[in-house]
N, C-alpha and C positions, 0 to 999 in steps of 0.2 A: 322812690318807695320809702326811704328812711332819711333821716337827717344825717349829714356827714360831720356835724359838729360834735366832738367827743363829749362836750358838756351836757348834751341832750341825752339823758339816760333813759328816756321813755322809749326811744326807738320804735316809733309808731308804725303800724302796718297800714296799708291802704284798706279800703272797705272790702271785706271778704266776699269772695264769690261763693255761689252755692256749692255744697260738697259734691253734688252730682257731677259738676264740672271738674272738680278736683280729682275725682276717682278716674277720670279719663285723661288726666294730664300726660300720663306716660305714653299714650297712643297718639299724641298730637305731634307727629313727625312730618317732615316734608313728604308730600306725596310723590311717588316715583313717576307718575304720569298725570297730566291734567285730567280733571273730571270730564267724562264723556258728555258730549252735547247731544240732545235729542235731534231727530231729523228736522230738516228745514221745514218751516211752516207749522211746527208744533206750538200751540199757544203757550204763553208765559205761565209759570206756576200759579200766579194769582188768578188768571183766567180759568185754568183747569180747576182750581179749587172752587171758583164760583160755579162752574158747571156741576161739580160734585155736590156742592151744598144744595143746588137746585134739585138735582136728582134724588137726593136723600132728605129733602125737606120733610116729607111725611114721616119718615123713620125718626128723624130728630124730634119732630113734634110729639110723637107718641112716647119717645124716650123721656122727654122733658115732663110730659104729663105723669108718667109713671114715677119719675123722681120726686115730683111734688105730691102726688096723691097717695102713693103707696109706701111712703117712708115708715119706718118702725113707729108704732104708736098711732098711725092713722087707721081709719076704718077702711081697709082695702084688702083685696084678695091677693094671694101670691101665685107664682107660676106653679105648674103641676109637678115639678121636679125634673122635667125634661125641657123646660124653657118655654113651654106653651102657656099662654094666658088662660086662666079659668074662664068659664062662661060668664060668671058674674062680673069679673073685671073687664072683659071685652065689652059687655053690654054697657057698663058704667062709662068706660072710656068713649065708646061710640056716642053716647048721649051727651057727654060733656064737650066732645070735640066736633060734633056735627058730622060723624062718619057712620058707616055701617060696621057691624061687628067684624065682617069679613075684611074690610079695609084696615081695621085696627090690627087684626091678626097678621095681615100681610106686612104692614108697616113694622109691627113688633118683630117679626121674623127677620126683616131687612135690618132693623136696628141691631139685632143680635149678631148677624153675620158681619156687619160693619164695625162691630166693637163699640157701639154706642151704649149697649146694655150688656152686662156680664151676668150670667146665671151661675150661681154656686149652690148646688143642692136644690133645695126648694125655695131659695131666695134669689132675688134679682137686685142688682144695684147698677147705678150709672157707670159706664166706663170712663176712663180718663179722657177719651176723645170727645165725649159729650161736654166735659168741662172746658175743653180747649176749642170747641167748635167754632166760635165766633171770632177767635183771635189768632188761631194757629193754622195756616194753610197746609202745612206739612201733615198735621194730625188729620185734617179732612181728607187729604189725598191718600194717606195710609189707610184710612177707613174705607175709602172707595175701592182701593186695591184689594183690601181684605174681602169685600163683597165680590169683586171681580174674580178673585181666586175661588170663591164658593159658588160660582154661577150654576153649577149642576145641582146645588141644594136650593137655589132661590126660585126655581120653577119646577113644578111637579114632573117627574120623569114618567114616561109611558108605562102604564101598568100591564100592558099586553105584550111587552117585549121581554126577552130573556135578560136577566140581570147581567150575565156575562157579556152580552152584546152591548148593553148600555155602558158597561165599564170600559169596553174597548173603544167606544166612541169618545168617551170622556178622555181617555188616554191619548187618543189621536188628535183631539181638537187643538192642542198647542201648535202643531204643525200647520193646521188649517188657518189658525189665527196669524201665525207668522207670515204665511203667504198673503193673507189679506193686508197685513201691515206693510209688507214689501211692495205690494201692488199699488198702495196709496190711492185707491179709488174703488169704484164699484167692480165687483167680480161676479159673473154669472154663477148661480147656485149649482148648475150642472157641472161647472168646472170644479167647484169645491167638492161636489160629490165624487168626482173622479179622484181627486186628491185624497179624500177620506177613505175611499175604497183601497187605494194603494197603501196608505198608512196602516189601515187595519190588517191588510194582508201581511205587511212587514211585521206587525206585532205578533200575529199568529205564527209566523215563521220563526221569529226570535224565541217564541215560547215553546217551540217544538221539543217535546221530551218523550222518552220511552214510557208509555202508559203502564200503570200498575192497577190491578184489581178490575172490578166490573166497569165497563165503559157505558156512558150514557147513550141513550137512543139517538142515532144520527139525525133523526127527524127533528130533534130539538137542539141540535148543535148551533152555536152562534153563527157558524158559517152560513146557515140557511135563513138567518134573520135579515130581512131587507133593510138596507141602510138609509134610503131616502126618508122614511118617517123619523128615524133617529137623528139625521142631520137637521130635519125641520125642527125637531124638539130642541136640539142644541142651539140653533140660530135664534129661536124664540126665547130661550133661556138667557142667552147673551144679550139679546135686545131688552129683556126685562130688567137687567141690571144696568143698562145704558151703555154697553160696550159696542154695539153695532146697530145698524138699521137694516131692515130687509123689506124690499118692495120691488115689484115688477120683475121678479125672478132674479134679483141681484142683491148682494150683501155688501155693505160698506161699513168699515169701522168708524165710530165716532171719534172726535179728537181725544176724548178720554180713553177710549178703547185702544186707539193707536199708540198713545203715550204709554199705557199700561203694558202693552205687548212689547214695546221697545225696552221698558224697564226690565221686564222678565228676560229678554234676550241679552241685555247687558249683564244681568246677574249671572247668567249661564256662562257668558264669555269670561267674566272676571273669575268665576270659580274654576273654569278650565285653565286659566293662566296662573292660578295660585301655585304656591310651592308644591312640588310633586309629591303625591301620596298623602296629602293632608286628610282627605276624606276617609282613607283606609286606616289611618293611624289611631292609636288610643287617644283619649281625651287630652292628656298632658302634651303629647307631641303635636296634636292638632292645634292646641292653643298656642304653643310656641311658634308654629308655622304661621298662625294668623296675627302674631304680634306686630309684624311689619306692614300689615295691610291697612288700608284706609277703613274707617268704621263701616261704611256700606259694603265694601268688599268682604270684610270679616264676617258681617252678618250673613252674607250670601254663602260663605263657606260654612258657617254654623248650620244654616238650614240644610245644606247638602249633607253635612256630617250627620245631622239628626235624622234625616230621611233614610239613611242607610242602616239604621239600627232601631230596636224597640225603644220607646220613650223611657220606660222605667230604667233600663240598664244604662241608657245615655245620661240620664239625670244622676244616677249613682256614680258614674265615671267622672262627671263634671264636679260633683261635690268632693269626691276623693282628691281630684286635682287641686281643688280650692283649699283643702286641708294642709297642703304641703308648705314648705318654707318659702317658696317663691311668691312674693306678694303680687307680682305681675300676673301670674297664672290665676291667683285668687280673683282679681278684678275681672279678668277675661272670662273666667268660668261663669261668673254671675252675669256678664254680658250675654254669654251663650244661653244661660237659663232664662234670660228675658225673651229670647227667641222661642224657647220652649213654651212659655206662657203658663196657662192654668194647670196643665198636667203636672207641673213641677211644684205646685203650691204645697202639698202635704210634706214633701221632702225638705223644701226650704224652711217651712215652719218648724220642722223637727230639729233643725240645726241652729235655730235662732238663739238658743241659749249657750252655744259654744263660743268661747271668747274669740278665736281667730275669725270666725265667720259671722258673728252676731251683727256688726254694723252693716255688712253687705246684705245679710238676710233681711234685716229690718227695712232697709231701703228698697229691696226687691219687693217685699210684701206690701209696703206702702204704695209703691207705683202700681202694683197689681190691683190694689184695692181702690185705685182711682184718685190718689192724691196728685195734686198738680206737680209735675216734674220740677218746677222751680222752687217749690216749697217742701219737697219730700224730705230734705235734710233735717227738717224740724222734728221728725220722729225720733231722732237720736238724742241721747243725753249729752251733756258737755263732755263727759269722760269718753263716751263711745265715739263722738265726733273727733276728739283728739287722737284716740287710738287709730281711727281710720286715716287721719292726717298722717300719722307716722307710718302706717302700713303703705299708703300710697307713695309717700316720700321714699320708702325703701325700694319700691318698684321703680321709681324714677332714678334713684341712685344706681340701681343695678343695671338698668336697661336704657335709661334716657341720657340726656345731655345736660351739662351744667346749667345752661340758661333755663331749662325746664324746672330744675330743682329750685332755682332762685325764684321763678315765677310761682312755684307751688306755695311759697309763703303767703301769697295773696289769698289762698283758700282757707287759711286758718281762721277759726271762729274767735280767737282771742284778739283784742284790739292792739296789744303791744307785744313786742318780742319777749320782754321779761315774763309777762303773763303766760305766753305760749311755752316758754322754756320750763316754767314752774309746773305747768300741767302736763307737759310731755314727760318730764321726769316722774310725775306721780302715776301715770297710767301703766308704767312698767312694761312697755312693749319690748320684746327681745332684741329688736334692731335699733333701739334708741341711740346707742353710742355711734354706730356706723352712720346713721342718718345725720346726726349732728356734726360729725367730723366731715362728712361729704358736703353738707351745707356750708360749714365754715370755710372749707377750701374753695367753694364755688362762688361765694358772695363777694361782690366788689367793695362793699362798705366795710372799712377796717374796724369800725366800732362794733358793728353787728357781728362780724366774723369773730372778733375777740370774745364777745359775750357768748356766742354759740360754742366756741372752743372750750371756754370755761365750764359751760354746762355739760359738755361731753365728758370732760375730765371728772367732774363731780359725780356723774352717773357711773363712770368707770370705776372710781375709787370708793363709791358709796358715801361720799361726803355731801355737804350741804352748802 
């Protein structure tokens, strides 16, 4: 990393890594168990991504057209505030893409559900997944899973059925999908109907409460709603997003559908095995409990924690935890806010002028607005980047291991150690002295360690 020749006062650093990687340095610990493998016969991720790209080709095409044709300053219509295209825009897209307006609207809705397009108020912009579509298989698969999660929105629900009954079927379908995944082959629809009826009965039993106030007419209770038409709707909706096929009275998960169900089951298992009580804990304790988890497992825990409370209060709790003195919790809080997504934008934007939170908030907003994750650090000024470097180093020093702190040097934006030390002293981070002392103690290069110790002494005494 550096020269061991004491006469070389430049003490050059290796080429810096993106700051996004630096902010995750503290979580890069040895995993406590190997990453789980999908069931035998599951296609490789590259093949799954190829399938997902094929299934979402129409949505990506419309999203790219919108990105090109409807940019600010172009003569184009905007969505109606709810994410739907205006009549004029749908007609225009249909003419230019050789589609019908109905096809354009369907592909636009799919693009929104897959995160290829993000709607903010009455404006739409391309999502970061669209930018990464051709080069990042994981972005493509995450987009398809987002569509899979929204299957009940991707296909019109029956208008002649009780909303409560529709909601029960949506709640019961994960168990039906799990059965399909475990069966690893075609399953008769009649068998799925039996399972659905059992699960709906269980849901109604679990929901049994002492009623208060006037009761609805028993004639319109969900219990009297026939389930076969609703199962038919659910299967067709899942087929519409590419999760299964249904023919000859049998349903079969596609490779993508089987893989997605396995991913969901694995997330549930990881959350169930996480440190006891995380989901019920306040934000600060939950984040501490997630600090030892692998990134994917931590995200699963964040989702479970968020699902158990209103979004508004959850975001407030996370930002309160980020304002504390523990830099590790600050970084983890913003990782959890990435799981929240768009609903957190106003609150994150509101704290973007607060010194402890500003670099994290700016990076979060840039990612949310579609910046390439590899280039997102460019939104920070040199001073903000240096402040974040010190804050992340404080988290590593408090919770990580010495080699991680040494490797953290690689993420500095400055090309040499003297330049780094000069700018670290200038930003005035409250943990500067502790970080420099820890780095000097950890680094194996005597010349570099001496320079860092001298800088720590100067900061401590206010000298130069």
